[in-house]
C-alpha positions, 0 to 999 in steps of 0.5 A: 500500500502507498501512504502519504503521511502529511503535515508532521514535524519530521525529526531525524537527528542522524541527518540533522533534520527538523522540519515540517514535511510530508513523507511518502511511502511506497513498496515498504520504503520511503519514497520522498520527504517534502512539502505539499505532496499530492496523494496520487493514489496513496492513502493519506494520513493527516499527522498535523501536530505530530512528530515523525521519527525514525523507527525506535529501537529497544536493544534490550528486551526479554521476549521469554520465547522459547520456554516461558510463554506464559510470561510473554511470547514473541507475538505478544512482546512484539505487539507490545513493542509496536504499541510502545512505539518501537519498530525493532527490538533485540532480545536477550538469550536467557530463554529455555533452552538458552539461545547459545547455539544456531538452532535456537537462534534460527527458531527465534528468527523464524518465529519473529518472521512468522508472528512478529509485529516488529523486527526482532534481532536475537542476541546470543549467549556468551557462554554455554547455558549462561554458566560463565564457563565455556564460550558458546559458538558465537560465529554460528549464532552470528550466521543465524542472525545474532547481532551481539552476545550477552549472558544478561541476567548473569554476570561473567565472573571469570576475567579470563572468560570475559577476555576470551569472549571479547577477543572472539567477538572482535573477529566479527566486530560485534559487542559483548553486552555485559551484565555487570555484577560481582556475584560474590559481593552481591551475596544474594542481595535483593535491593540496593544496600542502604538505609532503606534495605536496613529498615526493611530487613532486606539483604542489601546489594552494594553499588560497588558490585556493579562498579568493579565489573564495569571497571574490569570490562573497560580495562579488558576492552582497552587491552584487547581493543574490542567492543564492550557494551555495559547494560543497564547502568545504575550507579554514579561511579559506574557512569564515571568509569564509562565516561573516562573510558570513552575519553581514553578511546576505549570502545565502550558504550552503555545504556540506561533504563527508564526505571533507573532514570526516574525511580529510586530505592524508595519505590520499594516502599513496603515491599513492592515487588514491582520495584524489584529489579536487577540491578536494583533501584539506587539512591537519588544521587545515582539517578541524577548521575544517570540523567547527567550522563544522558544530557552530556552524551555519555549514554548511547541508548535508552533501553527498557530491559523489558522483563515480563513476569506473571502476577503469581510470581510477583505476589510473593515475599519480596526476597522470593520474587523474580527481578524485573519489570515490563517496559516496552509500553511505558518507556517512550512516554516516561522519557517524553514526560520526564526528560523532554517536557521538563527541558532536560534534553531536546527532543532530538537527543531523545530520538537519537537515544532510541534510534541511531544510538542503539543501532550504532552500538549493534552495527545495525543499519537504518534509523533514518528518514530519507528516500530509499530507507525502509519505512520504519517510522515512529509517530509521536504526539507530544501533547497526548496525555496517557495514564499507565493502566495494566488493562491497556498493556498488549504484553501478557504481563503487567509487572510495572511500578509505573501503574497509575502514573499520568504522562504527557507525550506518547507514540500514536503510530508505529509503521514497520516496513510500510505497514502500520503495526499499531495506531492509536485511534 
C-alpha cells in the first residue's frame, strides 16, 4: 500500500533534520520527504501536530520465547513493542533452552518472521547455558542472525572468560553486552544496600558490585581493543568509569533504563515487588548521575530491559520474587514526560537515544528518514496525555511500578516496513 503521511514535524537527528514535511511511502520504503505532496493514489494520513521519527529501537528486551510463554511470547512482546512505539527490538538469550547455539537462534528468527509485529534481532549467549564457563559458538549464532552476545541476567565472573569472549567477538566486530555484577559481593542481595534495605530487613546489594565489573570490562576492552557494551547502568561511579573510558578511546558504550532514570530505592516502599529489579533501584544521587550522563552524551541508548513476569510470581515475599519489570509500553512516554517536557534534553537527543544510538552500538543499519530507507517510522504526539493502566498493556504481563502514573507525550503510530503495526485511534 502507498501512504502519504502529511503535515508532521519530521525529526531525524542522524541527518540533522527538523522540519515540517510530508513523507511518502511506497513498496515498504520511503519514497520522498517534502512539502505539499499530492496523494496520487496513496492513502493519506493527516499527522498535523505530530512528530515523525525514525523507527525506535529497544536493544534490550526479554521476549521469554522459547520456554516461558506464559510470561510473554514473541507475538505478544512484539505487539507490545509496536504499541510502545518501537519498530525493532533485540532480545536477550536467557530463554529455555538458552539461545547459545544456531538452532535456537534460527527458531527465534523464524518465529519473529512468522508472528512478529516488529523486527526482532536475537542476541546470543556468551557462554554455554549462561554458566560463565565455556564460550558458546558465537560465529554460528552470528550466521543465524545474532547481532551481539550477552549472558544478561548473569554476570561473567571469570576475567579470563570475559577476555576470551571479547577477543572472539572482535573477529566479527560485534559487542559483548555485559551484565555487570560481582556475584560474590552481591551475596544474594535483593535491593540496593542502604538505609532503606536496613529498615526493611532486606539483604542489601552494594553499588560497588556493579562498579568493579564495569571497571574490569573497560580495562579488558582497552587491552584487547574490542567492543564492550555495559547494560543497564545504575550507579554514579559506574557512569564515571564509562565516561573516562570513552575519553581514553576505549570502545565502550552503555545504556540506561527508564526505571533507573526516574525511580529510586524508595519505590520499594513496603515491599513492592514491582520495584524489584536487577540491578536494583539506587539512591537519588545515582539517578541524577544517570540523567547527567544522558544530557552530556555519555549514554548511547535508552533501553527498557523489558522483563515480563506473571502476577503469581510477583505476589510473593519480596526476597522470593523474580527481578524485573515490563517496559516496552511505558518507556517512550516516561522519557517524553520526564526528560523532554521538563527541558532536560531536546527532543532530538531523545530520538537519537532510541534510534541511531542503539543501532550504532549493534552495527545495525537504518534509523533514518530519507528516500530509499525502509519505512520504519515512529509517530509521536507530544501533547497526548496517557495514564499507565495494566488493562491497556498488549504484553501478557503487567509487572510495572509505573501503574497509575499520568504522562504527557506518547507514540500514536508505529509503521514497520510500510505497514502500520499499531495506531492509536
